[in-house]
Residue, then its C-alpha position, 0 to 999 in steps of 0.5 A: m553587534n549581536k542580534l538583539l541590538l540590531s532588533f533594537c535599532a530596526l524596532l527604533f526605525v519602525s517605531c516611527a510609524v507608531f507616532k503617526g496616530d489620529n487626532n482623537q484624545p485618549k481618556v487615559v495615558i500612562l506616560g513612561t518617564i525618567h526621573s532624572g539624569a536623562k539628556k533627552v527627558n527633562s521637565d520641560s519635554i514632560y510639560n509639553v506632554l501635559s500641555g498637549f494632552k490637557p489632562d483633567i487629572i495628573l497621577l504621580e507615582l508618590e504616596s498620599g504622604v507628600f501631598e500637603k493637602e488635596n492638589t497640594l504637594k509638600k515643599d520639602f520631600d524627596g523627589r520634589n526635584s524630579n522631572e515630573i514634579q517640576a513639570v507637574l508644578a509648572y503645568q498646575q501654575k498655568y492650569p490650577n483646575v487640574q487634579i493632582k492624586p497620588a498612584e504609588l503603593e500606599g506605605r511602599n517602604n514599610y511594606r518593604k521593611n515588613f517583607g525584610i528588603y530594600s528597594e535594589a537587589g545588586f548584591v544578589f546579581k553580583k553573586i550570579d556574575e560570580l557563579q557565571t564567571q566560575g562556570k557554575l551555571s547550566k547551559q540554559e542558566h548561562a543563556d537566560y542570563s546572558q539574554f537578561d544582560q543583553y535586554w538590560i542594555m537595550t533597556e539603558d538605550i531606551a532610557k536615552q531616547d525621547l519620550k516618544t521612543i520611550n513610550s512606544v510599542p517596540s520599547d515596551k516589548i524590549v522593557d516587557s522581556l527584561m522584566f520577564y528575565q529579571y524576575v522570572k528567569t533570574k529567580e530561578i537561578v537563584n532558586n537552583h543554586d544553594e550558594f543563595e541559600n548559604y549567603k545572608l544579609l541583615s533583614s530590614r525588618a530588624k537590625a538582628d533579623t537575617i535573611t538569605f540571598r534566596e529569601y530576599y530575591n524571592s521577596w523583592a522580585d515578587f514585590e517589585g515585579s508584580f505586587r507594586n506595579e499591580a497597585i499602581a495599576k489598581n490606584v489608576l483603574k479606580c481613578q478612572k472608575e470614579n472619572p469616567t468623563k475626565k482625561i487622566i494621565l499616569l507619570t511613572g518610571f518607564k519601567h513600570r509602564f508596560f505592566v500597568k498598561k497590560y493590567l489595565a487592558k486585562q481589566g477591560l481598560n485600553t489605554a492610548e498614547y499621548y501622541k496619537 
């Protein structure tokens, strides 16, 4: 077992102490979740968090277009069967006065289309894997990309844990490190090798339009790594300023959580954990 995995195991053990908070109820909570497919995170576990925290406002990683009207979600939108939505619908049935609001970047997919990108960049990672296998990465690039792989494995392990572990300080640190290597260090590799300038694919802008792997990855990393996350964080901040006495919880994929928390802290809004 390598040092990173050993460190992760140690952090999970230490994180037990993190869960022992006081009884003061926080005003704003950022709950990192798993949308679907997890054994230890489901609609029931998220519902239990909502029942314990008793929010006045629930912010969702959704755009306003999926709302039929205020506080009412459409019955046929993609993602309605996710863990978060099923938990919120059950909670709303019991507590009909809870407010439900969108927190996603409005026009997310239109932004992607304008930038010429999609939601993923797996084909770029595949090309880096090839360069690594062929020995074309520098020693530092090889180390950085290997580090990225390790943080990816550790983050996949986090996704198999329960909500308390997913929303702990040790897990936040691992995800934050993953984001750095994915969106910063890996982008440096892409920009250092002409192969990524030579390979092209159809852009999302138009069928006849192409974009190089390098252009794609730079746009994708900037959008997913900061632009979108910052928009979500700004929506949380806006909601809190408009509702300073309300208890607010954001339900979002756990990889977004720490960026949002850091952004809010820089703006003077310190969030708290649901289990404290």
